N, C-alpha and C positions, 0 to 999 in steps of 0.2 A: 191361469191368465198370463203369468210372468214369462212362461216359456213362449207363448205366442208373441208377446211384445218383443222379446229378444230376437225372434226370427226376423222381425222387420228391420233390425239394426244392422244385420250382416250384409244387406243388399243395398246399401245407400248408393244411389246413382247421382249423377250431376243433377242439381236441383232445377226444376222448371221455374220460370219466373211468373209471378202472378199476373193476371190480366186476361184479355180476351183469348189469347192462344190457349191457356189452360182450360177455359170454359169450352172452347171448341173441341179440344181433345177429350174432355170428360163426356161430351155429347157424341163422341165417336166420329167427329167430322175432321178427319186427319187432313184431307186435301185442303180444306178451308184454313185449317190451322197452319199448314205449311205456307200457304199463300200469304196469310196475315203476318207470320213471322218473317217471311222474305221481304214483305213490303215495309215492315217496321225497321228491319235491319238496313235496308237500302236508304230509308228516309233519315236514319240517324247513325251514320257510319262511325261516329266517335263514341257512341254509347256501347261500352263493352258488354254490358249485361244483355242488351238486345242482340248483339252479335252472338253471344254465347247461346241464347235461346234458339236462334236460327240454326246455328251449327249443330247443337245437340239434337234438335228435332230432325234435321235431315240425316244425321248419322243414325238416329234411332230407326229410321225407315230404310236404311241401306242406300242412302244417296250422298256419298261423300264427295262426289266429283264437283258439284256446284260450289260448295264453300271452298274446297281446295283450289279450284280455278280462280275464283274471285279473290281469295286472299293471297294467292301467289302473285296476282297482278298488283294488288295493293303493296305487297312487300317490295316489288320492283320499283314502284313509284314513290314509296315512302320507306326506304331501307333503314332509316334511323328511328323509326317509330317502334318502341318496344311493345306497345299494345298489339300492333299488327303481327309481330312475330309470335307473341303469346297466342293469338287467335289462330295463326298458322299451325302452331303446335296442337291446339285443341282440335282442329279439324283433321289433323293427320291420322292415318289409320295404322301406322307402325310405331312401335316404341322408339326406334332409332330416330325417325323423323320428328316425332314429338319432342324427344329429349333435345335434339339439336336446336329446334326452334325455341324451346323454353330457355335453353342456355344462352342463345343469342339475345333474347329479350333481357336476360339478366346482365349480359355484358353491356348492353345499352343503358340499363337502369338496374343497378345492383339492389335496389329496394322495391323491385316489382313484385308485389305480394302475390298476384295471381300466377305468376310464373312459378314461384315456389309451390303454390297450391297445385299447379299442374304436375310438377315433378313428384309431389306427394301422391297424386293419383296414380302415376306410373309405378311408384314404389309399392303402393297397395296392390296394383294389378300383378306384381311379381310375388306378392305374399311377404314382402319385406316390411312388416308392421312397424318395427322400431324406427327404421329409416323414414317411413311414411309419416309417423308421428312427429319426428323432428322437423321434417319439411313443413308440415301443416302448422306446427308451433311457430316456425319462423315466419310463415305467411301471416299468422294471426298477430304476431308482434308488430307487423307493419300495418295491418288493417284488421282490427278486431271485429269488423262488421261482416266479414266474408262468411256467409252462412254455409257455403259449400265446404270451406276449410274446416269449420266446426264439425260438420257432418262427417267429413273424412277422418278427422282426429278421433271423433267418438267411435266410428266404425273400426278404426285401427285398435283402439283400446279394447273394444268388445271382442274382436277377432283374436286378439292376443291373450284373452282371458284375464285381463287386469280389471277386476271388478271395482276396487276402490278408485282407480284412476278414471274408469269409465263414469262413475258417479260424479266425481269432481268435474270432469269435462262437461258432463251434461248440465250440472248446476251452473257452471260458468257460461255455457252456451245459452241457457235460458235467459240469463241476464243480458247478454250482449245481443242476441238475436231471438227475441221472444216468439217470433213466428215459426221457429224451427221445430217441426213436429218431432223429429228424431230425438231431440234433446229431452222433451217432455216424456216421451215414451221410455227413454232410458232411465230417467229419474223415477218413473213409476215402477219400472222393473227392478231396479237396484235398491230402491227404498220402499219396499212394500208396505211398511207401517204407515207411510204417508201417501200411498198411491191414490186414495180417493181425492184428497185435497189437490194433489199434483194434477190429476186428470181434470178436475173441475177448472183449475187455472189454465190448463192446456186448451180446453174448449174455448175459453175466453180469448186467449192469446193466439192460438193457432187453429182456430175453428174452421178455416178454409180447407183443412186437410182431412180427408175421409178417415185416415188412419187414427187420428185422435178420437173421433167419435166412435169408431169401431172398438178401440181400446177401452174407452169409458163404458161402452155397452158390455164388454166382457167383465169389467170390474163390477158393474151393477148386477150382472147375472150371478157373480160369486157371492153377492150379499143378498140375493133373493129378490131384487127389485126388478121383476120381469117387465112391468109396464114401462118403467123409465128406460130400461135397456132396449126395449123395442123402439122407443122414440129415438134414442141415439143411433141405433142401427139404421133406422129409416133415414135419418139425416146423413149418415155416411153414404148410404146408397143413392141419395139424391146427388151427392158430390161425385160419387164413383159407382155407377150401377153394377160394375163387375168386381167390386171389392169382396174377395172371398171371405175375409174375416167378418165383414158386416153381414154377408148373406148367412153365414153360419150362426152368428149371434142372433139374427132375426129368427131363425128356426128354433134355436134354444129358447128364446123368449116366448115364442108361440107355444112350445111344449110345456114350459113352466106355467104359463098363464092358463093352459088347459088342464093342469094338474096331472099330466102324464110324466112329468120329470120334476124332481126337486133339486135343491141346491147341492146336496150330496151327490146326486146322480150327475149333475152338470160337472162338478169338479172331477168326478171319476172318469167321465167321458173325455175331458180335457187331458187328464193324465194318460189315459189309454191312447189318445191320438199322439201325444208326445212319445209314447213308447214305440209306436210303429216304426220310427226311423232306425231303431237299434235292435228291436226284438219283436218281429212280426208275430211270432207264435205266442209270445206273452200278451201282445195286444189282442190277439184273437181270443185268448182265454179270458181276458178282462171283458171283452165285448160279450162273450157267452154269458158271463155272470150278469152283466148289465141288462141283457135282453131278458134274462129270467126275472130281474127285479123291476124292469121298466118295459114291459112288452107292448105297451100301447103308444109309445113314442116312435115315430119313424126314424128318428136320429140313430137309435141303437142299431136298427137293422141296416141302415145305410152305411154306418161306420163299419160294421162287420163285413158288409159286401165289398167295401174298398180293400180290405185285407184279403178276402177270398178271391177276388177277381183274377189275379195273375195265375193262380194255380188251380182254382176250382170255379170256373165261370158259371157252371150250372148252379152251384150252391149260391154264388153271388147273385145270380138272376132271381133265385127264389127269395132271397132276402130283400131285394129291391121290389119285387112284386108285393111282398108283404108290406113294405113301407108305403107303397102306393095304395094298397088296400086300406091302410090306416089314414092316408091323406092323399086322395086322388088328384088334388090340385098342386101337389108339391113339385115345383119345376125342377128342383135339384135332383130328386129321385127319378123324375121322368127323363131328364138329360142323361143321368148316369146309366139308366137302363138302355137308353138309345145308343150311347157310346158302346156299352157292353155287347149289344146285339148287332153291331155293324157287320161282323163276320159270321154271325150265327143265324140271324134273321134280318137281312138288310131292309126288306120291305117294311117290317114293323119298326125297325130302327129309324127309317126315313120318316114314318108317320110320327113317332114320338119326338124326334128332333125338330120336325116341322112345327109341332104343337108348341114346344118351348120357344122356338125361334120367333113365332108370332108375338110372343111377349117380350122377347129380347132381340130385336133386330140389330142392336148395337154390339152383338157378341160375335167376333170373327171366328172363334173356335167352333161355335155351334154352326155358323154359316158353312164353314169348310166341311164339317162332319156331315151336315145334311146333304150337301152336294155329293159327297163320297158315297153315302148310303144309297142315294138314288141311283148312282152309277152302278154300284154293286148289285142293286135289285134289278138291273136291266133297263131302267128308265133313263136311257142316255139323253134323250131330248130334255127331260125334266132336269137331269143333272146339269146339262149345259146351261139351261135357263137359270137354275139356282146359282151356278157359279157366276154367270153374267150379272145377275142381280146383286150378288155379293161383291163383285168387282166394282160395281157402281158405288156401293156403300164404303168399300175399303179398297180404293184404287191403288194403294201401295202394298197390298197383300200379295206377296210373290206366289204363294201356293194357290190362291184363287185364280190368278192369271194363268198359271200352268195347267190347273185343272180345266179351266174353260177351253184352252187351246187343245188339250188332249181330247176332250169330249167332242169338240168340233171335228177333229181328225177322225174319231170313231164314227161320226155321222157322215163322213165323206166330204165334209165342207172344208177342203184344203184352202181355198181362197179365204174363207172366213177365219180360219186359224191364222193365216198369214196376216190378215188385216188386224186381228186382235193382238198378235205379237208386235206388229209395227207400232200400233197405238201404245202398247205397254212400254215399249222401248223409249218413247218420248217422255214417259214419267219416271222410269226406273231403269237406268242402264246397267242392270245386274247381268253378270256373265251367263247366268242360267236362263234369263230371258233372251239374251242375245242368241244363245245356242238353240233355244226352242223356236225363236223367230227365224233363224237361219234354216233350220230343218223344214219349217212350214213354208218358207219362201221357195226352197228347193222342190218340195213336194207339189207346190202350186204352179211350178214352172217358171218362177221368177229367178232364173239362174244367176244373173248378174247381181241382183239384190242379195241372193243367198251367199254369193262369193264375197261380197263386201262384208256381210255379217260374220262369216267364218273368219275372215281376216281380223275383224274386230275382236272376235272371241280368242284368236291366237294371241293378240296383244293383251287382252284382259287376263288370260289364264297362264300365259307363258308357254303354251303347248304348241309346238311347230306343226303338229299333225293337222291342226285346223287350217293353217296356212296352205298346206298341201291340198286339202280338200277344196279350198278356195281356188287354187290354180286349176284343179281338175274341172271345177264347175265353169270357170271361164273358158276352158277349152271346149266344153260341151256347148256353151252358149255360142261361141264362134262357129262351131260346126253347124249348129242349128240355123244360124243366120246365113250361112253360106249355101244352104239347100236351095236349088233353083225354084223359082216361083211355081213351075208346073208340078213340083212335088208337094205343093201346098194348095190344092185346088179349092179349099174352103175359103181361102183368103183371111183366115184367122190371124190376128196379130201375133208376132213372134216375141218370145220373152227371153 
């Protein structure tokens, strides 16, 4: 269990703020969450936490332009406001720009805690753990309630391998910010003798975080309390339906309740999973032994399939088929088999993935895989429809946008591909969408629109070749517009 807990601590991201935005994100309603965060940020421009929420959410979906534009204007109208410069730094997408903004905030207010916190995050991004820790400590001396600074300080200690310091930081963080899940998880991992009591308190103090319930489920499994573990895993999945640790804990609990796996087997499986990262051959040997000891639990077969898949997909398929024979309703095994079969049997893969997707419409990975499998199976209309349905659920998913446009092109619907690209650009001005929309506009005959978009792509990417393409398209458009009317007897509008 403790290896799994530590894995959570190395990937501490800027913390989301509690409230409706979190609820919408947990439900997979990204577009609504963005609009809510935007509305709250506009309505409370002096609330730094709400501004952080809005900035972080837009950056997470690849939309930095909006906060950068808004905050640049604020910095022009309020050049002496350190909070504004801190937020400019948070919205920046380059280390140099972020550093300059944070330093300006500190020149205006040498005691600006969040600016030190931002510099700490930049140091962590460079792998400078000691420097990051010092900056986070400085931020916390100024404001001991900054949950993000505590999380960053803790992650720096964990990544630096300083176990005693990590435990001390976790204990202090639990006192100062009792809702910080990372702190409780670290305490449980670094003080295993008291992990049970720590996780009990974590559920009371930070029970809004799925990771806490998943960790407690893992602890309960290790003590043989399968029924209680199942309840904790279910709570975690209500908070985050895609939490992989909770999904796995629920499967473990099911196998233990059915008598096909005991506590010793559970612990051996956890150890074998941890071994995969450094010794795949050793992990496979461990799984071979576990299958011999626990042949009636699908988990052992699924685990070995994961190790086999990269080098022996046929053997991996056989293991997954065995897992499904033991548990035909196992969505994880069904999804894993569907993913494995995308290149081997795409028609069956599409069927399997579609089955799981009916239970998990909130899963963007399954949605993309299902559309891809349909396309590989030759059902391009079905693939286009699946990508379009997915794009409605996940309007900021770049891959779904590009998949849908590609399938429309395959169907000969160049105008549809152009319209899809133009609509996507209104939501996400990503250079890849710009280029796809430019190509679609060109193929659909909208030469001047295509030229404008290739010019935009040149600016976004810094590649002058796109600007040259734009010039050529404008020449083509001018030549087409100069053709005498008699050369266009149909009277069709020129583009």
